[in-house]
C-alpha positions as CSV (number, residue, x, y, z in Angstrom):
1,M,35.0,165.5,-68.9
2,S,31.8,163.9,-68.2
3,T,29.8,163.7,-65.1
4,P,29.9,160.0,-63.6
5,K,27.0,157.9,-63.0
6,I,25.5,157.9,-59.5
7,H,23.6,154.9,-57.5
8,K,21.9,155.6,-54.2
9,I,22.8,152.2,-52.4
10,D,21.8,150.9,-49.0
11,P,24.6,151.2,-46.4
12,V,23.7,148.2,-44.5
13,N,22.1,146.0,-47.2
14,P,23.6,147.1,-50.4
15,N,21.5,145.9,-53.6
16,P,23.7,143.0,-55.4
17,D,22.5,144.2,-59.2
18,T,24.3,147.5,-57.9
19,I,27.3,146.1,-56.5
20,Q,27.6,143.7,-59.5
21,E,27.7,146.7,-62.0
22,A,30.5,148.5,-60.0
23,A,32.6,145.2,-59.9
24,E,32.3,144.9,-63.5
25,I,33.2,148.5,-64.2
26,I,36.4,147.9,-61.9
27,R,37.2,144.7,-63.4
28,K,37.2,146.3,-67.0
29,G,39.8,149.3,-65.4
30,G,37.4,151.7,-64.0
31,V,37.1,153.8,-61.0
32,V,34.5,153.8,-58.5
33,A,33.9,155.7,-55.5
34,F,32.5,153.8,-52.8
35,P,31.8,154.1,-48.8
36,T,34.2,152.8,-46.0
37,R,33.9,152.8,-42.6
38,C,34.4,157.0,-42.1
39,L,35.0,158.1,-45.5
40,Y,34.8,157.6,-49.4
41,G,37.3,155.6,-51.2
42,L,38.7,155.2,-54.5
43,G,38.1,151.6,-55.8
44,A,40.0,150.2,-58.5
45,A,41.7,146.6,-59.5
46,A,44.8,146.2,-57.3
47,F,46.3,144.0,-60.0
48,N,45.6,146.4,-62.8
49,P,48.5,148.6,-63.4
50,K,46.5,151.2,-65.8
51,A,43.7,151.6,-62.9
52,V,45.9,152.0,-60.3
53,S,47.8,154.5,-62.3
54,R,44.6,156.1,-62.6
55,I,44.0,156.4,-59.0
56,F,47.6,158.1,-58.7
57,K,46.6,160.7,-61.5
58,I,43.0,161.3,-59.9
59,K,44.3,162.1,-56.3
60,Q,47.3,164.0,-57.8
61,R,49.3,161.4,-55.4
62,P,53.3,161.4,-55.6
63,A,54.3,158.3,-57.3
64,Q,56.7,157.3,-54.0
65,K,53.6,157.2,-52.0
66,P,51.9,153.6,-51.8
67,I,48.5,152.6,-52.2
68,L,46.4,150.6,-49.5
69,I,44.5,147.3,-50.6
70,L,41.1,146.0,-49.3
71,I,40.4,142.1,-49.2
72,D,37.0,140.6,-48.8
73,D,38.6,137.4,-46.7
74,P,41.7,137.1,-44.8
75,N,43.0,134.1,-46.3
76,R,43.9,136.2,-49.3
77,L,46.7,137.5,-47.2
78,R,48.8,134.2,-47.8
79,S,48.9,135.2,-51.6
80,L,49.6,138.9,-50.8
81,V,52.5,138.9,-48.2
82,T,55.7,137.1,-47.5
83,H,55.0,136.5,-43.8
84,I,52.3,136.6,-40.9
85,S,53.9,137.4,-37.6
86,A,51.8,136.2,-34.5
87,A,51.4,140.0,-33.8
88,A,49.8,140.0,-37.3
89,K,47.6,137.5,-36.7
90,A,46.7,138.9,-32.9
91,I,46.2,142.1,-34.4
92,S,43.7,141.4,-37.2
93,E,41.8,138.6,-35.3
94,R,41.3,141.3,-32.6
95,F,40.4,144.7,-34.9
96,W,39.4,143.5,-38.3
97,P,37.1,143.7,-40.1
98,G,37.9,147.7,-40.8
99,R,39.7,150.1,-37.9
100,V,43.1,148.5,-38.8
101,T,45.6,148.6,-42.2
102,L,48.3,146.4,-41.5
103,V,51.7,146.9,-43.2
104,F,53.5,143.4,-44.6
105,D,56.1,142.8,-46.5
106,A,54.5,142.3,-50.2
107,S,54.8,139.1,-51.8
108,A,56.4,139.0,-55.8
109,E,52.5,138.8,-56.9
110,V,52.0,142.5,-55.8
111,P,52.5,145.2,-58.2
112,D,55.2,147.7,-57.8
113,T,52.4,150.3,-58.6
114,L,50.9,149.2,-55.4
115,T,54.1,149.5,-53.3
116,A,55.6,152.5,-54.9
117,G,59.0,150.7,-54.4
118,T,58.9,149.9,-50.9
119,G,58.4,146.4,-51.0
120,K,55.8,146.7,-48.4
121,I,51.9,146.5,-48.8
122,G,49.1,148.0,-46.7
123,I,46.1,145.8,-46.3
124,R,43.0,145.9,-44.8
125,L,39.5,143.7,-44.7
126,A,37.1,145.6,-45.6
127,G,34.4,146.7,-42.6
128,H,31.8,148.6,-44.4
129,P,29.0,146.4,-45.6
130,V,29.4,148.1,-49.2
131,A,33.0,148.2,-49.5
132,A,32.9,144.3,-48.4
133,A,30.4,143.3,-50.8
134,L,32.2,145.3,-53.7
135,A,35.4,143.6,-52.4
136,R,33.9,140.1,-52.7
137,A,32.1,140.8,-55.9
138,T,35.6,141.8,-57.8
139,Q,36.7,138.7,-56.8
140,G,40.3,140.6,-55.9
141,P,42.1,143.2,-54.2
142,L,40.4,146.5,-54.4
143,T,41.9,149.8,-53.6
144,G,40.9,151.4,-50.8
145,T,42.8,155.2,-50.5
146,S,40.5,158.1,-49.8
147,A,38.7,159.8,-52.4
148,N,40.5,163.2,-52.3
149,I,43.0,165.2,-53.7
150,S,46.2,163.8,-52.0
151,G,47.2,166.3,-48.7
152,C,43.2,167.4,-48.6
153,P,40.8,166.2,-46.3
154,G,39.0,163.1,-47.2
155,C,35.0,163.5,-47.4
156,H,32.5,161.7,-45.2
157,Q,29.4,162.3,-47.8
158,I,29.3,162.7,-52.1
159,E,28.8,166.4,-51.6
160,G,32.1,166.9,-50.4
161,L,34.1,165.1,-53.1
162,Q,36.3,167.7,-55.1
163,P,35.4,168.3,-58.7
164,A,38.5,167.6,-60.0
165,V,37.9,163.9,-58.5
166,T,34.7,163.4,-59.4
167,Q,35.0,164.3,-62.7
168,Q,37.4,161.5,-63.4
169,L,35.4,159.1,-61.9
170,D,33.3,155.8,-63.9
171,L,30.8,155.5,-60.9
172,I,29.6,156.6,-57.6
173,L,28.0,154.5,-54.6
174,D,26.4,157.0,-52.6
175,A,25.6,155.4,-49.1
176,G,24.8,158.8,-47.7
177,P,26.7,160.6,-44.8
178,L,29.4,158.5,-42.9
179,R,30.5,158.9,-39.3
180,G,33.7,160.8,-40.4
181,G,36.4,161.0,-37.9
182,N,39.4,159.1,-37.8
183,G,40.5,156.7,-40.5
184,S,42.2,153.4,-39.8
185,T,45.1,152.9,-37.3
186,V,48.0,152.0,-39.6
187,V,50.7,149.4,-38.1
188,D,53.7,147.8,-39.5
189,V,54.0,144.5,-38.5
190,T,57.1,143.6,-40.6
191,G,59.3,143.6,-37.7
192,K,59.6,141.9,-34.3
193,I,57.6,144.3,-32.6
194,P,54.6,146.4,-34.5
195,R,55.2,149.8,-35.1
196,V,52.5,152.2,-35.2
197,L,52.6,154.6,-38.2
198,R,49.5,156.6,-38.1
199,E,47.0,156.2,-34.9
200,G,43.5,156.4,-35.9
201,A,40.4,154.7,-35.0
202,V,42.3,152.2,-32.7
203,S,45.2,154.0,-30.0
204,E,48.6,152.6,-30.0
205,K,48.1,151.6,-26.6
206,E,44.9,149.0,-27.6
207,I,47.4,147.7,-30.4
208,L,50.2,147.4,-28.3
209,A,48.1,145.2,-25.7
210,V,47.2,142.6,-28.0
211,W,50.8,142.3,-29.5
212,V,52.0,138.3,-28.9
213,R,55.5,138.8,-27.5
């Protein structure tokens, strides 16, 4: 397997030409490693089943585990989910972009390759400037799963990418060392009461404090 191209990219003001090159690779079914708030992620076109299958293969991820997606605009939610509850609206307005991934009932438009047959989809508004620019440039949802083999720690700098992952990528956007630490807090907003599935950047107490009863 060949070594992927690596582009250095400014973490605050990403070069538009570099972003467009990465977006074009993604639109053609490629997979790009890119920075998120804490860790590097793997980006592919979320509505391209072959590209999403590549993500599962690269990560050696069990087929029954869903893949979260990143969006560039909260208005995209309307076509991706069946319902946006008052709790989901309050939590997203308080903690987006980044920091919180919300789990919704997926609309019929969302491929089963993303939901792993659960009927639910995790969605986060991209927070890191590079991730946000990439999501805008691809003009569609982008996978946001961490750039690691499933079950292994994520990496906060590209030097930490596992060779088994690196060798299968088409491009790496290197924004330097990221802050590391906790990833996003994952909150299921499909029921009447929001349920924290994984506590991360935002505590469960903070989530429940903004819940609109």
